[in-house]
C-alpha positions in Angstrom: 222.9 -171.5 1.9 220.2 -168.9 1.9 216.5 -169.9 1.8 216.3 -168.5 -1.8 219.2 -170.5 -3.0 217.9 -173.6 -1.3 214.5 -173.2 -3.0 216.3 -172.7 -6.4 218.2 -175.9 -5.8 215.0 -177.7 -4.7 213.3 -176.6 -8.0 216.3 -177.6 -10.1 216.4 -181.1 -8.4 212.7 -181.5 -8.9 212.9 -180.6 -12.6 215.9 -183.0 -13.1 213.9 -185.8 -11.5 211.4 -185.7 -14.4 211.9 -188.4 -17.2 214.5 -187.4 -19.7 215.3 -184.0 -18.1 218.8 -182.6 -18.2 220.5 -179.3 -17.4 221.9 -176.9 -20.1 223.5 -173.5 -20.0 222.6 -171.5 -23.1 223.3 -167.8 -23.0 224.9 -168.3 -19.6 221.5 -169.2 -18.0 220.5 -172.4 -16.3 217.7 -174.2 -18.2 216.2 -177.6 -17.9 215.3 -179.5 -21.1 213.6 -182.7 -22.1 214.6 -184.0 -25.6 216.3 -180.7 -26.5 213.2 -178.6 -25.6 213.4 -176.1 -22.7 210.7 -176.6 -20.1 212.0 -174.2 -17.4 214.3 -171.2 -17.5 215.9 -170.9 -14.0 218.0 -167.9 -15.1 221.2 -166.6 -13.6 222.0 -166.4 -9.9 220.9 -163.0 -8.6 219.1 -161.2 -5.8 215.7 -162.6 -6.6 214.7 -166.1 -7.6 213.0 -165.8 -11.0 212.1 -168.6 -13.3 210.0 -169.0 -16.4 207.7 -171.8 -17.3 205.2 -172.6 -20.0 201.7 -172.7 -18.3 198.9 -173.4 -20.8 196.4 -174.2 -18.1 197.2 -172.0 -15.1 199.2 -169.2 -16.7 196.3 -166.8 -17.3 195.2 -167.1 -13.7 198.7 -166.4 -12.4 199.2 -163.3 -14.6 196.8 -161.4 -12.3 199.4 -161.6 -9.6 202.1 -158.9 -9.0 204.8 -161.6 -8.9 204.0 -163.1 -12.3 204.5 -161.5 -15.8 204.6 -162.7 -19.3 208.1 -163.9 -20.3 210.0 -161.6 -22.5 211.3 -162.1 -26.0 207.9 -162.9 -27.3 207.6 -166.1 -25.2 204.7 -164.6 -23.2 202.5 -164.9 -26.3 203.0 -168.7 -26.3 202.0 -169.1 -22.7 205.4 -168.6 -20.9 205.1 -166.9 -17.5 208.0 -165.5 -15.4 207.6 -165.9 -11.7 209.5 -163.9 -9.1 209.7 -165.8 -5.8 210.1 -163.5 -2.9 208.1 -162.5 0.2 205.2 -161.4 -2.1 204.8 -164.8 -3.6 202.5 -166.9 -1.5 203.2 -170.2 -3.4 205.0 -172.9 -1.5 207.5 -175.5 -2.8 204.8 -178.0 -3.8 202.9 -175.4 -5.9 206.1 -174.2 -7.6 207.0 -177.8 -8.4 203.5 -178.3 -9.8 204.1 -175.4 -12.1 207.3 -176.9 -13.3 205.5 -180.2 -13.9 202.8 -178.4 -15.9 205.4 -176.8 -18.1 207.1 -180.2 -18.5 203.9 -181.7 -19.6 203.3 -178.9 -22.1 206.8 -179.1 -23.7 208.1 -182.7 -23.3 207.3 -185.3 -25.9 204.2 -187.5 -25.2 206.4 -190.6 -24.6 208.1 -188.9 -21.7 204.8 -187.6 -20.2 203.5 -191.1 -20.3 206.6 -192.3 -18.5 205.9 -189.7 -15.8 202.3 -190.8 -15.5 203.4 -194.4 -15.1 205.7 -193.3 -12.2 202.9 -191.7 -10.3 200.9 -194.2 -8.1 197.4 -192.9 -9.1 198.2 -192.5 -12.8 198.0 -189.4 -15.0 197.6 -186.1 -13.1 197.6 -187.6 -9.7 200.6 -185.8 -8.2 199.5 -184.6 -4.7 201.2 -181.3 -5.3 198.8 -180.6 -8.1 195.2 -179.4 -8.2 192.7 -182.1 -9.2 191.8 -180.5 -12.5 195.4 -180.0 -13.7 196.1 -181.8 -16.9 192.6 -183.1 -17.3 189.8 -181.7 -19.4 186.1 -182.0 -18.5 183.6 -183.3 -21.0 182.5 -179.7 -21.4 186.0 -178.5 -22.2 186.5 -181.3 -24.8 183.2 -180.4 -26.4 184.1 -176.6 -26.5 187.6 -177.5 -28.0 185.9 -179.6 -30.7 183.5 -176.8 -31.6 186.5 -174.4 -31.8 188.3 -176.8 -34.2 185.1 -177.1 -36.3 184.7 -173.4 -36.6 188.4 -173.0 -37.5 188.1 -175.7 -40.2 185.0 -173.9 -41.6 186.9 -170.6 -41.7 189.8 -172.3 -43.5 187.5 -173.8 -46.1 185.7 -170.5 -46.7 189.1 -168.8 -47.2 190.0 -171.4 -49.9 186.8 -170.7 -51.9 
């Protein structure tokens, strides 16, 4: 097996190890789902290893890289990013698995995410492959989110008037 195929198989096995995850083959592509929702598109076998994940937290940062691009078919607008894994991509196995886990957390039902958190020794967001801030919001982030919601609600009420 080539290194690319071994990595693809490693990512597939990691994704399938997540609670409720299973493999499906719509459109002739390999996808991993949780409760009928796709959390990673692993694509078709080809020359380059490419996969797409939903990255609400780290996607914007990754899009600055040459090996990352918004996913086609309008999915990029919803935070989906397609990554090409080749010599130009500096991410290792642990970082790639962390991106799959971020996508899983964004897509999977909360009950499955809680099950994942219960599996990890340190609790939510404690996976060693992940950065410390992944999945957690600081008090400032929560406050800003609350202000955004307040402004959005005010706009909606003005529109009704």
